[in-house]
C-alpha positions as CSV (number, residue, x, y, z in Angstrom):
1,M,125.7,84.3,161.4
2,K,125.9,80.9,160.3
3,S,127.4,80.3,156.3
4,I,127.0,77.7,154.3
5,T,129.5,76.9,151.9
6,I,129.1,76.8,148.3
7,K,132.0,74.4,146.0
8,G,132.6,75.8,143.1
9,S,135.1,75.7,139.9
10,K,136.6,78.4,137.6
11,R,134.5,78.8,134.6
12,E,137.3,78.6,131.6
13,S,134.5,79.9,129.4
14,V,131.8,82.3,129.8
15,G,129.5,81.9,126.1
16,K,126.0,80.4,126.0
17,V,127.5,77.0,124.7
18,A,129.5,76.6,127.3
19,T,126.8,77.9,129.8
20,K,124.6,75.2,128.0
21,A,127.0,72.4,129.1
22,I,127.4,73.7,132.4
23,R,123.4,73.2,133.0
24,N,123.5,69.9,131.3
25,A,125.7,68.6,133.8
26,G,123.5,69.7,136.7
27,R,126.1,72.5,137.5
28,V,124.8,76.3,138.0
29,P,126.5,79.3,136.3
30,C,127.5,81.7,138.6
31,V,129.4,85.1,139.1
32,L,131.2,86.5,142.0
33,Y,130.8,90.5,142.7
34,G,133.0,93.1,144.3
35,G,136.7,93.4,144.8
36,G,137.9,93.8,141.2
37,E,137.2,91.8,138.2
38,P,134.2,89.7,138.6
39,L,134.9,85.8,139.1
40,H,132.9,83.3,137.1
41,F,132.3,79.8,139.0
42,S,129.9,76.9,138.3
43,A,128.9,74.8,141.6
44,P,126.6,71.8,141.9
45,E,122.9,72.6,141.5
46,L,122.6,70.2,144.6
47,G,124.6,72.1,146.8
48,F,122.6,75.2,146.8
49,S,119.3,73.5,148.4
50,K,120.5,74.8,152.0
51,L,121.0,78.3,151.1
52,V,118.0,78.8,148.5
53,Y,115.5,76.9,150.1
54,T,115.2,77.9,153.3
55,P,113.7,81.0,155.3
56,N,116.6,81.5,157.0
57,A,119.2,83.6,156.3
58,H,123.3,82.9,155.9
59,T,126.3,83.8,154.5
60,V,128.4,82.1,152.0
61,V,131.9,80.5,152.1
62,I,132.7,80.1,147.9
63,E,135.3,77.3,148.1
64,L,137.0,76.9,145.1
65,E,139.2,73.8,143.4
66,D,142.4,75.6,144.3
67,G,141.8,75.9,148.6
68,T,140.6,79.7,148.0
69,K,138.0,80.5,150.0
70,I,136.2,83.7,149.9
71,N,133.5,85.0,152.2
72,A,129.8,86.3,150.2
73,I,126.3,86.9,150.4
74,L,123.9,85.8,148.1
75,Q,122.8,88.8,146.0
76,D,120.6,87.5,142.9
77,I,119.4,84.4,141.8
78,Q,117.3,83.1,138.2
79,F,114.9,80.3,138.0
80,H,113.7,78.8,134.4
81,P,110.0,80.4,134.4
82,V,109.1,76.2,134.1
83,S,111.0,73.7,135.7
84,D,112.0,76.1,138.9
85,K,115.6,74.9,137.9
86,I,117.8,77.4,138.9
87,L,119.6,79.0,136.4
88,H,122.2,81.7,137.3
89,V,123.0,82.7,140.5
90,D,125.3,86.2,142.0
91,F,127.3,86.8,144.9
92,Y,129.0,89.5,146.6
93,R,131.9,89.4,148.2
94,L,132.2,90.5,151.5
95,F,135.0,92.7,153.6
96,D,135.5,92.7,157.5
97,N,135.3,96.8,157.4
98,K,132.2,97.0,155.0
99,E,128.8,97.1,155.7
100,I,126.4,95.7,153.9
101,S,122.6,94.7,153.6
102,M,121.1,91.9,153.7
103,N,116.9,90.5,154.1
104,I,116.7,88.9,157.2
105,P,114.0,86.7,158.9
106,V,111.4,87.9,161.6
107,K,111.1,85.5,164.5
108,I,107.9,86.2,166.8
109,E,108.9,85.6,170.5
110,G,106.1,86.0,173.8
111,A,102.3,86.0,173.8
112,A,100.5,89.0,172.9
113,P,97.9,89.7,176.2
114,G,96.0,91.2,172.8
115,V,95.2,87.1,171.9
116,L,95.0,85.6,175.4
117,N,93.1,87.9,176.8
118,S,90.9,89.6,174.7
119,G,90.4,87.0,171.6
120,G,92.3,89.2,169.4
121,V,94.6,87.6,166.2
122,L,98.2,88.9,165.9
123,S,99.2,89.5,162.1
124,L,102.3,89.4,160.7
125,N,102.9,92.6,158.4
126,K,106.6,91.9,157.8
127,R,108.6,88.0,157.8
128,K,111.8,90.3,156.7
129,L,113.6,93.2,157.2
130,R,116.2,94.8,155.4
131,V,119.4,95.5,158.1
132,K,122.6,97.1,157.0
133,A,125.6,96.1,159.4
134,L,128.9,95.1,158.8
135,P,129.4,91.2,158.5
136,K,130.4,89.8,161.9
137,D,127.1,92.1,163.7
138,L,124.8,90.5,161.0
139,P,122.1,88.5,163.1
140,D,120.4,85.1,162.0
141,V,116.9,86.5,162.9
142,I,115.5,89.7,164.4
143,I,113.4,89.2,167.1
144,A,109.7,90.9,167.8
145,N,108.8,90.1,171.3
146,I,104.6,90.8,171.2
147,S,104.8,90.4,175.0
148,K,103.4,93.4,175.2
149,L,100.7,94.1,172.7
150,K,97.2,94.6,173.8
151,L,94.3,94.5,171.1
152,G,94.9,97.0,168.8
153,N,98.5,97.2,169.6
154,K,101.4,97.5,166.8
155,L,104.9,96.3,167.3
156,Y,107.0,99.4,164.4
157,T,110.6,98.7,163.5
158,S,111.5,102.0,165.5
159,Q,111.2,99.3,168.1
160,L,113.8,96.5,166.7
161,Q,116.5,98.6,165.9
162,T,119.9,98.4,167.8
163,E,123.4,99.5,168.1
164,T,124.7,96.7,165.9
165,Y,122.6,97.0,162.6
166,T,120.6,99.4,161.4
167,I,116.8,98.7,159.8
168,L,116.4,100.2,156.4
169,H,112.4,100.6,156.5
170,P,111.0,103.8,158.0
171,D,110.8,103.7,161.6
172,N,106.7,103.7,161.2
173,T,106.8,100.4,158.8
174,V,104.8,98.2,160.9
175,V,106.1,94.7,161.7
176,C,102.8,92.5,163.6
177,Q,100.0,94.1,165.0
178,V,97.3,92.4,167.4
179,R,93.7,92.7,165.4
180,S,90.4,92.1,166.4
181,S,89.0,88.5,165.3
182,R,86.0,88.1,163.2
183,A,84.7,86.4,166.0
184,S,85.4,88.7,168.9
185,A,83.7,91.7,166.6
186,K,80.8,89.5,165.6
187,N,80.5,88.9,169.6
188,A,80.8,92.8,170.5
189,D,78.3,93.3,167.9
190,I,75.7,90.8,169.0
191,E,76.3,92.5,172.4
192,D,75.5,96.0,171.0
193,E,72.4,94.9,169.8
194,D,71.2,93.0,173.3
195,E,72.1,96.7,174.9
196,E,70.1,97.8,172.3
197,L,67.1,95.5,172.7
198,T,67.1,96.1,176.6
199,E,67.0,100.1,176.4
200,V,64.1,99.4,174.1
201,E,62.5,97.2,175.6
202,G,62.9,99.3,178.9
203,T,61.8,102.4,177.2
204,T,58.7,100.4,176.0
205,A,57.8,99.2,179.6
206,V,58.2,102.9,180.8
207,A,55.8,104.0,178.6
208,A,53.1,101.3,178.9
209,E,53.5,101.8,182.4
210,T,52.4,105.5,181.6
211,D,49.8,105.2,179.4
212,A,48.7,103.0,182.4
213,N,48.6,105.7,185.1
214,E,47.0,108.3,182.5
215,S,44.0,106.0,182.1
216,S,43.6,105.0,185.6
217,E,43.6,108.9,186.3
218,N,41.1,109.5,183.5
């Protein structure tokens, strides 16, 4: 998985006054958890753009002023309710031999026959899936191959499991499916109505012919 570097500075004070001063300076107060005492630091708000405002998943390298580099993942982030400015960020330290859980985006691959040949519509039920794996096995994306999905078919999480990571959703969780479109459903209704009309017309014609035969016999 790709990493993004966040350059930070250790915080000398974690009080409200110091925190407000940090934010006024265009920096974000952060905390790194895992592996002992929490590490309090701050980082420029602009440095979070590639980490936060993206659909992709990344790990993080926290680079401090003394040259220390720590591998981590984004655990939680708080935004201002009005301005959407980043108020606070929590990170969790990564260890090579310890599995972690992370949300990974789903990437659609292939073309569904139910869409190409039957006029269906592909519905993506899960844009991200939570997985558990060692840091080295975390995927950038989870590939959902839809090349065998016919009209009405569904792709389940059980079909996407691998040996390198575990998907933390029930096996019957639907990732995507091919539904009937409104247009195709409407056309099907019209065809059914035409068939019924043909049957009615055919029945009427037979009845008329029978009546005519009975009249001629009398």
